[in-house]
C-alpha positions in Angstrom: 0.0 0.0 0.0 1.4 3.4 -1.0 1.7 5.9 1.8 0.3 9.3 0.9 1.7 11.0 3.9 4.7 10.8 6.3 2.7 8.8 8.8 0.2 6.1 7.8 -2.1 4.6 10.4 -3.2 1.1 9.8 -6.4 -0.5 10.8 -6.9 -2.5 14.0 -7.3 -6.2 13.5 -9.6 -8.0 15.9 -10.3 -11.5 14.7 -7.1 -12.2 12.9 -4.7 -11.2 15.7 -5.2 -13.3 18.8 -1.9 -12.8 20.6 -1.0 -9.3 19.5 -2.8 -6.1 18.7 -1.4 -4.2 15.7 -1.4 -0.5 16.5 0.2 1.3 13.7 2.5 1.3 10.8 5.1 4.1 11.0 7.2 5.3 8.2 9.9 8.0 8.7 11.7 10.1 6.2 14.4 7.9 4.5 14.1 5.2 7.1 12.6 1.8 7.3 9.0 0.9 8.1 8.5 -0.5 11.6 5.7 -2.2 13.4 4.6 -1.7 17.1 3.0 -4.6 18.9 1.3 -4.7 22.3 -0.2 -7.5 24.3 -4.0 -7.9 24.2 -5.8 -5.0 26.0 -7.4 -7.4 28.4 -4.1 -8.5 29.8 -2.7 -5.0 30.4 -3.4 -3.9 34.0 -2.6 -0.9 36.1 -0.3 -3.0 38.2 1.8 -3.8 35.2 2.9 -0.3 34.4 6.5 -1.1 34.8 6.4 -3.7 31.9 6.6 -1.7 28.7 5.8 -3.0 25.2 8.5 -3.7 22.7 8.9 -0.7 20.4 11.2 -0.4 17.5 12.8 3.1 17.4 13.4 4.6 14.0 16.4 6.6 13.0 16.4 10.2 14.4 14.2 9.3 17.3 14.8 8.2 20.9 12.4 6.3 23.1 11.5 7.9 26.4 9.6 5.8 28.9 8.0 7.3 32.0 5.9 5.0 34.2 3.2 3.5 32.0 3.8 5.7 28.9 6.4 5.4 26.2 6.9 8.2 23.6 9.2 8.8 20.7 11.3 12.0 20.8 12.8 13.5 17.7 16.5 14.5 17.7 15.4 18.1 17.0 13.6 20.0 19.8 10.3 20.1 18.0 8.1 19.4 21.0 9.1 20.4 24.5 9.6 17.8 27.2 11.5 18.1 30.5 12.3 14.7 32.1 13.1 16.4 35.4 9.4 17.2 35.8 8.5 13.6 36.2 7.7 14.5 39.9 5.3 17.1 38.6 3.5 14.5 36.4 3.5 11.9 39.1 2.0 14.3 41.6 -0.6 15.4 39.1 -1.7 11.8 38.3 -2.1 11.1 42.0 -4.0 14.3 42.8 -6.4 14.0 39.9 -7.0 10.3 40.6 -7.9 11.0 44.2 -10.1 13.9 43.1 -11.9 11.7 40.6 -12.5 9.0 43.2 -13.9 11.6 45.7 -16.1 13.1 43.0 -17.4 9.6 42.1 -18.2 8.9 45.7 -20.1 12.2 45.9 -22.0 11.4 42.8 -22.8 7.9 44.0 -24.0 9.1 47.4 -26.2 11.6 45.7 -27.6 8.9 43.3 -28.3 6.6 46.2 -30.2 9.3 48.1 -32.2 9.9 45.0 -33.0 6.2 44.6 -33.9 6.0 48.2 -36.3 9.0 47.8 -37.9 7.3 44.8 -38.3 4.1 46.7 -39.9 5.8 49.6 -42.2 7.7 47.3 -43.2 4.5 45.5 -43.8 2.8 48.9 -46.0 5.6 50.1 -48.0 5.5 46.8 -48.5 1.8 47.2 -49.7 2.2 50.8 -52.1 4.9 49.7 -53.4 2.8 46.9 -54.1 -0.1 49.3 -56.2 2.2 51.5 -58.2 3.6 48.6 -59.0 0.2 47.1 -62.5 -1.1 48.4 -63.0 -4.7 49.1 -66.3 -5.0 47.2 -66.0 -2.3 44.7 -67.8 0.3 46.9 -65.9 3.3 48.1 -65.9 4.2 51.8 -68.6 6.8 51.3 -71.1 4.3 50.1 -70.8 5.3 46.4 -69.2 3.2 43.7 -65.6 4.2 43.1 -65.0 6.0 39.8 -63.2 4.3 37.0 -64.4 1.1 35.4 -62.6 -2.1 34.5 -61.6 -0.8 31.2 -60.3 2.6 32.3 -56.7 1.3 32.5 -54.4 0.0 35.3 -55.2 1.0 38.8 -52.8 3.0 41.0 -51.9 -0.1 42.9 -51.1 -2.1 39.8 -48.9 0.6 38.4 -47.0 0.9 41.7 -46.6 -2.8 41.9 -45.2 -2.9 38.4 -42.7 -0.1 39.2 -41.7 -1.9 42.4 -41.1 -5.2 40.6 -39.0 -3.6 37.9 -35.3 -4.2 37.7 -33.3 -2.4 40.3 -31.0 0.2 38.7 -27.3 0.0 39.2 -25.0 2.9 39.6 -22.6 3.6 36.8 -19.3 5.2 37.9 -18.8 8.8 36.9 -15.9 9.3 34.5 -14.2 12.7 34.3 -13.2 14.7 31.3 -9.7 16.3 31.3 -8.5 19.2 29.1 -4.7 19.8 28.8 -4.4 23.1 27.0 -0.6 22.9 26.3 0.3 19.2 25.7 3.5 19.4 23.6 4.5 15.7 23.3 1.3 14.5 24.9 3.1 12.5 27.6 1.0 14.0 30.5 -2.3 13.3 28.7 -1.2 9.8 27.9 -0.4 9.1 31.5 -3.7 10.6 32.6 -5.6 8.3 30.2 -3.6 5.2 31.2 -3.2 5.6 35.0 -6.4 7.2 36.1 -9.2 4.6 35.9 -12.2 7.1 36.1 -11.3 9.0 32.9 -13.8 9.3 30.1 -11.4 11.0 27.7 -8.5 13.6 27.6 -8.4 16.5 25.2 -4.8 17.2 24.3 -4.2 20.6 22.6 -1.2 22.4 21.2 -0.8 25.2 18.7 2.4 23.9 17.1 1.8 21.6 14.1 5.0 19.7 14.9 3.9 19.2 18.5 0.5 17.9 17.3 2.2 15.5 14.9 4.4 14.3 17.9 1.2 13.9 20.0 -0.5 11.8 17.4 2.5 9.6 17.0 2.9 9.0 20.7 -0.9 8.5 21.4 -1.1 5.8 18.7 1.9 3.8 19.9 0.3 3.8 23.4 -3.0 2.5 21.9 -5.1 5.5 22.9 -5.9 7.0 19.4 -9.0 6.7 17.4 -10.1 3.1 16.5 -12.0 1.7 13.5 -14.8 -0.8 14.1 -14.4 -3.1 11.0 -16.5 -6.0 9.8 -14.7 -9.1 8.5 -15.2 -7.9 4.9 -12.6 -5.2 4.7 -11.9 -3.3 1.5 -8.8 -5.0 0.0 -7.4 -1.7 -1.2 -7.4 -0.2 2.3 -10.0 2.5 1.3 -12.3 4.2 3.8 -15.3 2.1 2.8 -16.3 -1.5 3.4 -16.9 -4.0 0.5 -20.6 -3.4 0.9 -20.2 0.3 0.2 -20.9 1.4 3.8 -18.5 3.9 5.6 -16.2 2.8 8.3 -17.3 3.6 11.9 -14.5 5.3 13.8 -14.5 5.4 17.5 -12.8 8.4 19.1 -9.8 7.5 21.2 -9.3 8.1 24.9 -6.9 10.9 24.1 -8.3 13.3 21.6 -5.9 15.7 19.8 -6.8 19.3 19.0 -4.6 21.7 17.1 -5.3 25.3 18.0 -4.9 28.3 20.3 -5.3 27.3 24.0 -7.3 30.3 24.9 -9.7 29.8 22.1 -10.2 26.2 23.1 -10.8 27.1 26.7 -13.4 29.8 25.8 -15.1 27.3 23.4 -15.8 25.1 26.5 -17.5 27.8 28.5 -21.1 26.6 28.0 -22.6 24.2 30.5 -22.7 21.2 28.2 -19.1 21.7 27.1 -17.4 22.2 30.4 -14.9 19.7 31.7 -14.1 18.3 35.1 -10.3 19.0 35.1 -8.2 21.6 33.3 -4.4 21.3 33.4 -2.2 24.3 32.5 1.5 23.4 32.2 3.1 26.1 30.0 6.7 26.9 29.4 6.8 30.1 31.6 3.7 31.8 32.9 0.1 30.4 32.9 -1.4 33.9 33.4 -2.8 34.3 29.8 -4.8 31.0 30.1 -6.3 31.4 33.6 -9.3 33.5 32.7 -10.5 30.9 30.1 -9.6 28.0 32.4 -11.8 29.2 35.3 -14.8 29.5 33.0 -14.6 26.1 31.3 -14.4 24.1 34.6 -17.6 22.6 35.9 -18.9 23.5 39.4 -16.6 21.7 41.8 -14.1 21.0 39.0 -10.3 20.9 39.4 -7.8 23.4 38.0 -4.1 22.4 37.9 -1.7 25.3 37.2 2.1 25.3 36.7 4.2 28.4 36.5 7.9 28.2 35.8 8.7 32.0 35.7 10.1 32.2 39.2 12.5 34.9 38.0 9.4 37.1 37.9 7.4 35.6 40.8 10.1 35.1 43.4 12.3 38.2 42.9 11.9 42.0 42.6 13.9 42.2 39.4 10.8 42.6 37.3 8.0 44.0 39.5 6.2 45.5 36.5 6.1 42.1 34.8 4.8 40.4 37.9 2.1 43.0 38.2 1.0 42.6 34.6 0.9 38.8 34.8 -0.4 38.3 38.4 -1.8 41.6 39.6 0.6 42.0 42.4 4.2 42.9 43.4 6.6 40.1 44.4 8.6 39.8 47.6 12.4 40.0 48.1 12.9 37.9 51.2 13.8 34.3 52.1 10.1 33.4 51.9 9.8 34.6 48.3 8.7 31.1 47.1 5.7 31.0 49.4 4.9 34.5 48.2 5.0 33.3 44.6 2.4 30.6 45.4 0.2 33.3 47.0 0.5 35.6 44.0 -0.6 32.8 41.6 -3.5 31.9 43.9 -4.5 35.6 44.0 -4.6 35.6 40.2 -6.8 32.5 40.1 -9.1 33.8 42.8 -9.7 37.2 41.2 -10.2 35.6 37.8 -12.8 33.2 39.2 -14.6 35.9 41.2 -15.4 37.8 38.0 -17.6 35.0 36.9 -19.3 34.2 40.3 -16.8 31.5 41.3 -14.5 31.1 44.2 -11.4 28.9 44.7 -10.6 26.2 47.3 -6.9 25.5 47.3 -6.3 21.8 47.7 -2.5 21.6 47.3 0.0 24.4 46.6 3.6 23.4 46.1 6.8 25.3 45.4 9.0 22.7 43.7 12.5 23.2 42.3 12.2 25.9 39.7 8.3 26.1 39.4 5.1 26.2 41.4 2.3 23.7 41.0 -1.2 24.4 42.3 -4.3 22.3 42.5 -7.5 24.3 43.3 -11.2 23.5 43.2 -13.5 26.0 41.3 -16.9 26.3 42.9 -20.0 28.4 42.3 -21.4 30.1 45.4 -22.2 33.8 45.7 -21.6 34.1 49.5 -18.1 32.6 49.1 -17.3 34.9 46.3 -17.9 37.8 48.7 -15.4 36.4 51.1 -12.6 36.5 48.5 -11.6 40.0 49.5 -11.1 38.9 53.1 -8.6 36.3 52.0 -6.5 38.9 50.1 -3.9 41.1 51.7 -1.0 43.5 51.0 2.2 43.1 52.9 4.8 45.6 54.0 8.3 43.9 53.9 11.3 45.3 55.8 14.3 45.5 53.5 16.6 44.8 56.5 15.3 42.2 58.9 12.6 40.9 56.5 9.8 41.4 59.0 6.4 41.6 57.4 3.2 43.5 58.3 -0.1 42.2 56.9 -2.8 44.6 55.6 -6.0 42.7 54.8 -8.2 44.3 52.1 -11.4 43.6 53.9 -12.8 42.0 57.0 -15.7 39.6 57.6 -18.5 40.3 60.1 -20.9 37.6 61.1 -24.1 38.5 62.9 -26.8 36.2 64.2 -30.3 37.2 63.3 -32.3 37.2 66.5 -35.6 36.3 64.8 -34.5 33.5 62.4 -31.3 32.4 64.0 -29.5 32.6 60.7 -25.9 34.0 60.4 -25.7 37.1 58.3 -22.4 37.6 56.6 -21.2 41.1 55.8 -17.9 42.1 54.2 -16.6 45.5 55.4 -13.5 47.6 54.5 -10.4 47.1 56.7 -8.9 49.9 58.7 -5.3 50.7 57.9 -2.4 51.1 57.6 -1.3 48.1 59.6 2.4 49.2 59.5 4.2 52.4 60.5 6.4 54.3 58.2 9.5 52.3 59.1 10.1 48.8 60.6 9.5 48.8 64.4 12.2 46.2 64.8 15.2 47.6 63.0 14.0 51.0 61.6 14.3 49.6 58.1 12.5 50.8 55.0 9.3 49.0 54.2 8.5 47.9 50.7 5.0 47.0 49.5 4.2 43.5 48.2 1.0 42.1 46.9 -1.9 42.0 46.9 -1.8 38.3 47.2 -3.7 35.3 48.7 -3.6 35.3 52.5 -5.7 32.2 53.1 -4.6 28.5 53.5 -2.4 26.9 50.9 -3.6 23.4 51.4 -6.7 21.4 52.2 -5.5 19.0 54.9 -8.2 16.4 54.3 -7.4 16.2 50.6 -3.7 15.9 51.3 -4.3 13.1 53.7 -6.3 11.2 51.0 -3.5 11.6 48.5 -1.1 10.2 51.1 -3.4 7.3 51.7 -3.4 6.6 48.0 0.4 6.6 47.9 0.5 4.2 50.9 -1.9 1.8 49.2 0.1 2.0 45.9 3.7 2.3 46.8 5.1 1.1 43.5 2.9 3.1 41.2 5.1 6.1 40.7 8.9 6.6 40.2 9.1 9.5 42.7 6.8 8.0 45.4 9.4 8.6 48.2 9.7 12.3 47.5 6.0 12.6 47.0 5.3 11.1 50.5 7.9 13.5 52.1 6.6 16.7 50.5 2.9 15.8 51.1 3.7 14.9 54.8 5.2 18.3 55.3 2.4 20.0 53.5 -0.2 18.2 55.6 1.4 19.6 58.8 2.0 23.2 57.4 0.3 26.0 59.3 -1.9 28.3 57.2 -0.3 31.5 58.4 2.2 33.3 56.1 5.3 33.2 56.1 8.2 30.9 57.1 11.6 31.8 58.3 15.0 29.9 58.8 16.9 30.2 62.1 20.1 30.6 60.1 18.9 33.8 58.4 17.6 35.3 61.6 20.9 34.5 63.3 22.6 36.3 60.5 20.7 39.4 61.3 21.8 39.2 64.9 25.4 38.3 64.0 25.2 35.4 66.6 25.8 31.7 66.5 22.8 29.9 65.1 20.6 27.8 67.5 19.4 24.5 66.3 16.0 24.0 64.7 14.8 22.1 67.7 15.9 24.8 70.1 14.1 27.5 68.2 11.0 25.4 67.8 11.0 24.4 71.5 11.3 28.1 72.5 8.3 29.0 70.4 6.3 26.2 71.8 7.2 27.1 75.4 6.0 30.6 74.6 2.6 29.3 73.7 2.8 29.4 69.9 2.3 26.7 67.3 5.0 25.6 64.8 5.4 23.6 61.7 7.8 23.0 58.9 7.4 24.5 55.4 7.6 22.4 52.2 9.1 25.3 50.3 12.5 25.5 52.1 14.7 23.1 54.0 15.4 24.0 57.6 12.4 26.4 57.7 9.8 27.0 60.3 6.3 28.5 60.3 4.7 29.8 63.4 1.7 31.6 64.8 4.1 34.0 66.5 4.8 37.5 65.2 8.2 38.4 63.9 8.7 40.4 67.0 8.2 37.3 69.2 10.8 35.4 67.0 13.3 38.3 67.5 12.7 38.2 71.3 13.6 34.5 71.3 16.9 35.3 69.5 17.5 38.2 71.9 17.2 35.6 74.7 19.6 33.3 72.9 22.2 36.2 72.6 22.2 36.5 76.4 23.6 33.1 76.8 25.6 33.3 73.6 27.1 36.9 73.6 27.8 38.8 70.5 30.9 41.1 70.1 29.5 44.6 69.9 32.8 46.5 69.7 33.2 46.3 65.9 29.5 46.7 65.2 28.2 49.9 63.7 25.4 51.6 65.6 23.3 51.8 62.5 23.7 48.2 61.6 20.8 45.8 61.6 22.3 43.7 64.4 22.9 46.6 66.6 19.4 48.0 66.2 17.8 44.5 66.8 19.9 44.0 70.0 19.2 47.5 71.3 15.7 46.2 72.3 15.2 44.1 75.4 13.1 40.8 75.1 9.6 41.0 76.5 9.8 37.4 77.9 12.4 34.9 78.8 13.0 32.3 76.1 13.1 28.6 77.2 15.2 26.5 74.9 14.7 23.3 76.7 13.5 20.5 74.4 9.8 20.4 73.9 8.1 17.1 73.0 6.1 18.7 70.2 9.2 20.2 68.5 9.7 17.0 66.6 7.0 17.0 63.9 5.6 13.7 62.6 7.4 14.1 59.3 10.8 14.4 61.1 10.2 11.1 63.0 10.6 9.1 59.8 13.2 9.3 57.1 11.5 11.1 54.2 12.9 12.8 51.1 11.3 16.1 51.8 13.5 18.3 49.6 14.9 17.6 46.2 18.5 16.9 45.5 19.9 17.8 42.1 18.5 15.1 39.8 20.9 15.7 36.9 23.7 17.9 35.8 22.6 21.3 34.3 19.0 20.6 35.3 16.3 23.3 35.3 13.4 24.5 33.2 14.9 23.2 30.0 15.1 24.7 26.5 11.9 25.9 24.9 10.8 24.1 21.7 12.3 25.8 18.6 9.5 25.1 16.1 7.4 27.8 14.6 3.7 28.0 15.3 2.9 29.1 11.8 2.1 26.5 9.1 4.1 26.3 6.0 3.0 28.3 3.1 2.3 25.3 0.9 0.0 23.9 3.7 -1.9 27.1 3.9 -2.4 27.2 0.1 -3.5 23.6 0.0 
């Protein structure tokens, strides 16, 4: 058969191939034709993800295998893929799978309540029919009941027929996923293969070469469109059967779309076209796609966002760019990565609020060179009003990095004396919350934000993801690190921001106390503490930064600092000029050892490879060739 294009897809053979399933016939420029075989679909299980099918790799391509998926990568950088982000993809598969299972449980519970209501209604109608039926054909009032023998079935008979009908069974709810920027399609392929409750995945990219790579990879994984053929197949391989009828094509589990991501998202805004999960994983910022993404997600849907532009989000080198992308000014401090998370959450929250939606952060992680956020998008007017109370501007000291929070609004709840209902009112917040200069070191204050000031994680959801990892320890290649980071996130306090004892000790020019000593002193002072997933050796606390400084002032009393060569205008001299308001107790506190510290977990990433990082952006042009446009 002559191939009319670079890639020719062959038909699936059902009755003639008993031991193998022919997926496709691939022909590359100036190379040989090769065939890809897989075991029968019935024998491929989720527990066998480590066993990959035998794939012949053509010249100019390399085979990349990740978990259950195998893809062919061309030697040229036509479609972007960063192998270092396997942790990102593993975490996404786990989070979406847990979300789909929870959503299915909610749907099933709702369905069972509805069936129970129907059953109770039918039973009440049956009892009512029995009471109305006279024993001798005479009604209770002495007159003959209306309705003759030929007027149709009685109420009792219809109820009995309904009660004797087949009991309905619940069909699991399968989710629809939209990946707006798919590149090689690896992420979409993994979603389709590793998440059981998936109806289909829409994989989109603007680049023709990326779409070509997606189609190639989807078909070698057996997820592309399939043709339902009868035994009488046209011998010339045409699109019609021997009887003249057209072939019936069944859409694959991963459906490729070539086009602009924003246009695709906006095209899914209507109720019938919305999807359950939207995944945004661009090269750089996701800001241009967030407005469309929050509109095309169903009520209670999941939005997954990755941003790799931490040079904008986590530094003050480009404050104008951060404001244009995320509507806020970044932070220059050791907790800049947590501020980056809160800036992205602020963008999602304000975008959702424009359309009567609000966000519920499930998991917000600062990982390596990017941030990864999982939020639920819900429709509820009263919660949209509260969005302003979860937004704040921060004044950051340029010397000691103390911060002062200025909320944009406050929430007032009043109980109605007549009805007992709670009336929620949102009022403006008094300000400013900070003086002209820092009260600790007399440093200049810089403005940061506005940004999200609410919780970063949903502890119940994080616990369920951890339970899933415990039940499936061999499912992911980065399970150990996933457990460590999720365990720290589960313990993390909702208050912003974290600090490291080493940095505070540097401000005081003193020897650094251990993490346990600082944590114990905070606990003895009546405050709560936790670790932060964003930085090794960090602590989060309910204490103010002034309380933290008082603990270090108490530490300096037992570990003196040489003041002779210290300038009176230095940060250390100004911090030590104040006396502590309470005596710090550095004796070990039992609660200073968090649960995540009791077990050996890989909580923070080590360098996975030499010269690792965001990678190099794909070099292909998004414009089609002139001859393709003319044709």
